[in-house]
N, C-alpha and C positions, 0 to 999 in steps of 0.2 A: 292782625289776627283777631278773629271774633272773640269777644269777651265771654267767658263761661259764667253761667249762673251759679249761685251758691250751692244749689242742689247738684249741679254737674261737678263743681269743685269738691264737694263732700264725697261724691261717688269716686272721684279720681283719687283722693287721698286715702280712702278706705282700701284701695288696691295696693297701697305701699307695702303692706305686709303679706302680699300674695305669695304663695309657695312657688309659683312659677317665676324663675329668674327673668325670663324674657318679658313677661307681663310687668314685673317690677321695674325693669330697665326702661321699658316703653313709657310707663307712668312717670318715672323720674325725669326722663327727657321732656315729656309733655309739660310737666310743672316748671322745669327750668326755662322752657321756651316762653313761658308767660311773663318772665322778667321779674325785677325786684319789687314791683308793685304788689305782688302776691304775698310778700313776706308777712305783713300784718295778719292776713288770713291764716297762714301757716302757724304763726305764733299762737293765735287763738285756738287752733285745733290742737296744738301741743298742750296748752293749758287745760283743755277739756278732756284730754285723753287719759285713760288709766292703763294704757298698754305701753310698757317700757320699750318694746321693740319698735312700735310705731313712733313713739316720741324720738327715738334715736334716728329713725329714718327722716323725720321732719327736721331735726337738728342739723343733720348732714345737708339737707336741701337748703335750709336757711343759710348755712355757712357758704354753700356754693354760690347762692344768689348774692350774698353780701360781698363775697370775694370778687365775683364778676363785676359788681358795681364799683368796687375799689379799683380794679384794674382799668375800668373805663375812665374813672376820674383821674387816675394817674397818667393815663395816655393823654387825656385832654390837657393836663397840667404841663406835661413835657412839651406839648405843642403850643403853649401860650408864650407870647414874647417875653413877659417879665419873669415868669416862673417864681411867683410870689412864695417866699420862704415859709410863712406861716401856713399857707394853703397846702404846700407840699408836705409839711410835717403833720398837718391835720389828716391828710389822706392816709399817710402811713399809720397814724394813731388809730384810725378806724379798723385796722386789722385786728387789734385786741379789743377795741371799744367801738363796735360798729354803730352804736346809737349816739355817739358823741357828735354834737352839732358844732359846726365851725364857729357860730356866733358865741357859743359858750367859751371856747378856747380864746377867741378874739377878745371877749370881755375880760377874761382873767388876765390876759397879757396887757390889756390897756390899763388895768388897775396897777400893775407893776410899773408900767411906764409912768403913770400919774404919781406914784409914790416917789419915783426918782426925780421926775420933773419938778415937783414941789420943793425938792432940796437943792435944785440948781440955782445958780446966780449968774448974772451977766458978766461977760469979760473974764471968764475963767481960762486959765492955761490948760492945755491938753492933759497934763498930769493931774491938775486939780479936778478936771472933769471926771477922770478915771477914779480918783479917790472918792468922789461923791457917789458914783455908780457902785463902786465896791462896798462902800459903807452901807448903802441902802440894801443891796442884794444880799450881801454876806453877813452883815451885822443886824440890821433892822429886820429884814425878811428871813434871814437865817437859811439861805440856800447853802448847800454844802456838797462835797464830793461823796458819792456812795461807794466807799472803799470796801465795805463789808460784803456787798452784793454787786460787785463791779459789773459782772456779766449778766445781770438780770435783764430780761426783755423790757421790764418796766422803765429802765433807764433810757430807753430809746423812744418811749411814749411821752410826748410833751405833757399831756394832761396828768399823767401819773407823777411826773417830776414836779409839776406845779402843786399837786396835792401833798406830796411827801416832802418837798423841798430838798430832795436828794437826786443827783443825776450823775451821768458820766461826762467826760470832757466835752463831747459834741452837743449834748442836750443843754448843759449849763452855758456853753458858748452861744447856742442858738437863742436862749432867753436874753442873754447879754446883748447879742447882736440886734435882736428885734427891738429892744429898748433903745439902743444906741441909734439905730436908723430913724426911729420916731423923733429922737432928739436932734436929728440932722448931723450926727457925728460921722466922720470918715473912718468908720470901723468895719473891718471885713474878716471873714474866716480865713484860716491858713491850715492847709493839710500837711501836718508833720507825720512822720512814721510813728505809730503807736500813741500819738497824742494829737488832739485838735486844739488849736489856740486861735487868738485873734490878733489883728494888727491895727494900730492906729496909724493911718497913712495919709498925710497931707503935705503941702508944700513946706510947712514949717516944722513938722514933727513926724517921726517914724519910729515906733517902738512896738513891742508885742505884749500881749496880756494872756495870762493863764487862768481862765475862769475855774478850772478844776482845783486851783490852789488859791482860792479867794481873791482872784484878780491880780495876782503877782505880776509886776511889770518887769520885763527883761528886754535885752537888745539882740541885735543881729549876731554878735559874737557868741552869745549864749546858745543860739541855735547851732552855730558851727561846733561849739563844744559838745552839745547834745548829740549831734550827728556823728561826731568823732567817737564819742563814747559807745554809740551803737555800731561803729565801723561801717557807716553808710556815707557814700559820696554825696557832697552837697549838690542840690539841683535847684533851679529857679523856683519850682513849685513849692519848695519848702520855706520860701521866704515871701512869696507874693500872694495877694488875695485870690481866693477861689470863688467859684460861682455858687448860687443857691442850689443848682443842680448837683454840684459836687458835695454839698452838705447833705442833701437827701440821699445821694448814693452812699455816702459814708454811714449814715444812719441805718440804711438798709443792710449794709455789710455787717454792722454791729449786731443787728437782729439775727442775721444768719449764724454768726458765732454764738450768740446767746442760746438759740434753739438747738444748735449742734451740741453745746455743752449739756443741755437738758435731755439730749437724746430724742428730740421730737422731730423725726425725719420728715414727716408729712409737712410740718410747718416750714422746715428748712427748704423743701422743694417749692412751696408756695412763695416764700420770700424771694427765692431765686428767680421766680417768674416776674416779680416786681422789679428786681434788679435788671432783668433783661429788657423790660419796658423802658426803664429810665436810660439804659445804655444804648438803645436802638439808634 
């Protein structure tokens, strides 16, 4: 499509508050068709405008363009062979923080890994490895469970969890898992009902870790007891490692619940679109 001049773009945007709904719809469709590269121009027009109605129209357009870009990224992620966990969580993160750069998230996570790595020693037993990770994450860096605002959308946004040091079971497990993977440890996510945990699974050791409870270590029988308490029949999925895609799906489902509790139905519908992309 031919690029529009600044003059043509200005003329187009000036029609956003036209009284004729057909004209307005046509203009909106035209701007959307220009793609996300038009966002900086729209943001500048928003800053320069003193018309609240026009600003609202621009905000809605920017959100539509950003959401479209997010969906494209998520579709591409689903179709990559490795489905890198940090990339998947960053894409979801951009729903609330569209200007967040992947490199910023990656740098923050690398610093946490470095803090843990410097505390590591050679020839540690699996349980000693976990004790060191737990000590750095939950004592030195002071990550903790966000029990007061458990259903806050921020708990599913990795950048927010890194800033506040508070998260839900899956976000705290994701940080733990990303660090463990860089250390080369056989640690994986496990999808339990109402709780997400980790498993250390190797030839020599197999146990579970609850990052929401400061890295508490427990065993297979504890999961049986937990399921029995919930009156849920044991299934293999409750004991075995899950995929990065499963982690992203659960993060998205948490967001749906969070926005439902806030009564934000438009956001619920949008997040369900993301869930459909990942589940296709």
